[in-house]
N, C-alpha and C positions, 0 to 999 in steps of 0.2 A: 086631542081634537083630530078626528080622521078627516078624510077629504070630503068636503061638502060643496056640491055644485050650487051656485046661486039660484034661488027659486025663480028669479025674474030673468034668467038668461034667455037670449043673448043681451048683453049690456049695450051693444052697438051693432046696427045693421045699416044698410044703405039708406034706409028710411030716416035715419038720424043725421044724415049728412046734408049740409046746406048747398051742395052742388051735385051735379050729376056724376054717377059713378057706377061701375059694374059690381064692385064688392069692396068691403073693408075687412081686414084681417091681419093676423100675425104682428102684433105691436110689441115694440120695446116698451118697458115700463120703468118709471122712476118717481120718487117723491121729490118735488122741487117747490120751494117757496110755499110750503104748507098745502101744496095741491098734489094730487095724483095726476101724473102726466102719462099718456099713452102716445107713443110715436107710431102711428098706425100706417100700415101699408094699404094704400088705396089704389085700386085699378080703375083708371079713368076710361071713359067711353072709347078712346083710341086703342085700348087694350094694353097700355103700358102703365107701370105702377110708379107712384110718387109717394111721399110721406106727408101726413097731416097730423096735427096735434089734437088730442082730445083731453079735456080738463075735467077734474072732479074734486069736490071737497071731501067726499066720503068714500071714494073708490068704487062707487056703484052706479051713480048717476052722472053721465058724462055729457059735456057739450063740445061739439066739434068746431074747430076754427073755420073761418069762412073760406079759406083757400089753403092749398098745400104749402108747407114750409120748405120743402126740398124736392126738386124735380130732376129728372134725368139730364136736362139741358143746363143744370146749374154747376156743372163739374169742370168747366173751363177746358184745360188741356187734356182732361180725361173724359170728355164727353163721348168719345168713340167707344169707351168701355162701359157706358151706361145708357146708350141710345135706345135700347130695348126695354129699359126700366131699372128701378132700384127696388130692392126687396128685402123684407125680413130683418129689420134693424134690431140690434142688441146694444143696450146701453150700460156702460160701466163707469163709475166715478173713480178716477185715479188721480191722487194728489190734489189738484185744484181745479180739475176740469172734467167734463163728461165726454167720454170717448164712445163713438158709435161705430160698430162694425156692421156691415150690410153687404148684400149681394149686388154687384153691378152686372147687368145682363146685356149682352150684345152678340154680334156675329162671332165674337171670339169665345163664346160660351161663358158661364158664370165665373166670377172671381170675387175675392173679398176686398171691399173698399173700407177706408178709414176716414172718419171725419171727427172733428171736435167742436164742442160749443161750451159757452159759459152761461148762456141765457136761453137757449132753444129758440132764438130769433136769428142769430148769426151763426153760420156754420163755416168752419175752415176745412176745406177738403184736402186731405193729405195724399189721396190717390190709392192705388192698389197695394195691398200688402201680401198678396199671394199671386201666383200665376194661375191661369185657367187650366183645368176646370177645378173650382174649389168653392165651398160654401159652408154654412153652419158654423161660422166662426165667432168666438167670444173671448173677451180678455179677462184674465184674473185681475182683481181690483188692487193688488199690491205686488211689489217685487218679491221673488222667491230666490234666495241665494244670490242676490245682486242682479237678477234679470227680470224683465217683464216676460209674461208667459201668455200664450193663447192656445186655444184648441181649435181645430177645424176638421173638415171632412173632405180630403182631396178625392175628386171623382176618378182620378187616374188610378186610384187604389181600388182594384176590382173587389177587394175584400169588404168594402163599404164600411170603414172603421173610423175611429176618432184618433187623430194624431195631435201631438203637442209640439210647439216650437217656441223659441225664446229670442229676446231682443234686448239690446241696451238702450235703444232710442225709439222703440215702438214702430219704426219704419222698416228697418232691415232685420230680417228674421232668419234663423238657422237653428242648429242643435236639435234636429228633428227627433222625436221619440214617439214610438207607437204606444197608445194608451190602452184601447180595447176595441174589439171587433164585435160583429153580431153574435147573438146568443143562440146557438143551434138548438133546434127543437122547442123554441119558445115563441112568445109573441113578438120578439125582436130578432127573428131568425135570419132575415134577409138583408137588413140594413140597420145601422145605428148612427146617431149623430147627437152632438151636444145641442142643448136647447137654450138654457138660461145662463147668464154670467154666474160663476161660482160665488158662494158665500162662505166666509171663513167661520169655522166653528172649532171648539176644543178638540174635536175628534177628527177633523180633516176638512177639506174643501167639499162643500155639498153643491150639487147642481142637478137640474132636471135634464133628461135626455129623451130623445124620441126613438122608438123602435118600429120597424116595419116588417110585416109578414105578408107574403103574397097569398092571395085567396082567389082562386079562379083566374080571371083575366085582369084583376085589379089588386090593389094593396090596401092594407089596414094600418093606419098610423095611430100609435098609442104613446102615452107618456109615462116615464119611470123616473126614479131618483137614484143618484149614484154618489158615493163618497170616495174621495181619493186622498192620498197622503199629503200632509201639509208641506213638507220639504221636498218630496219626490212625487210630484203630482201624476206621474205616469204609473204609479202603483195604485191599483184599485183595491180599496179596503172593504167595499161591499156595495150592493145595489138591490133594489126592490125586485123580488122574484116575480111578482105580478105587476101589471101596470097600475099606476095610481089614477089615471084618467084614460078612459077609452070611449070611443063613439057609440054610446048606447041611447042617445036622445035623437029625436028626429032632426033637430037643427045641427047635429053633428054628423048625421049619416047622409043627409040629402043636401046637395049644394053644387058648387062648381066642381069639386072633386069629392067623390063619395067616401064615407067612412074614414074621416080624418079628424083627429084631435091633435093640435100642434101648438107649441108654445115657444116664444123666445123672449118672454118678459115676466118677471115676478117682482114683488116688493115684500121685503121682510121688515116687519114693524119692530119697534124697540122692545115690545113685550114678547117677541118670538112668534107672533102670528104671521101668517104668510098669505098673501093674495097672489094667485096665479092667474095671469091673463092668457087665455088660449083661444084658438079659433076652431070652429066647427065647420068641416066640409069646405075649407078655404073661402068662406062666405060671410063670416060674422066674427064678433069678439065676445067671448064669454068669461066668466069669473068662477074660480073655485077657491075655497079657503081651507086652510089647514094650519099646522104649526111646525116649527123647526124640530121640536122634540119628536113629533110623530114621524116626520120624514127620516130623521136619524134612526129611529127605531126600526124602520123598514130595511136599513142597510146593515143590520147586525145579523 
């Protein structure tokens, strides 16, 4: 099964929200209590982003909750790190809970925040797990060689590349390792970043990434897939030479930010089929479907 964009995209726009907002986009995704849940970034009229849940029985038709479930002002002692908004959640189930990494934005520039939940109603805020400036962070779903691992993209790295780091408690991080940088002369020539939480396969850890190429005075964001080693995740085993999702539809090319396809949420079904939830032009939420088998084949 190759990549198939849903014929009724977008699956969510601001017209589907029960409250006023500027845009809805970049959701984390998970299957919970026999429902497909999208933890959506929603930019409210004040220009700052919160998170709201959208629910579906089939992964295609969603109903959005009546109000956001997590706001910038819900962070207690860390409110000064999120006062300009919270953005781009990524959800990973580890051991017995759902852990959410997301961007906290403030006068201190972006950094990575960590929260946990058991029910997507109550959220425990752990606070920042990087210094600024850093974003595009996601957790591996199990320990590797006795450590938790995450990938992120420190903005202080002018190479615009993906780095790994490890932890014994999910709060304190070190052991920094370079994973990979931009791909010169390609669609990901200028910037690269991790997108979805990795999935464990027999061949390695598989995840989606975004690549950026400058075009005139703007950038084009596309999505690819990458495979890294199970025991040494800084070793890249392969990646898609061509993007798997690119902005070629009107709803992906025209919006708040032109020519962007960006994901930070996917759901892998028990049968190996994959639902990729991505946003077009930072304005909506779309769906593309494929299979693990096909994605792995692109990395060989």
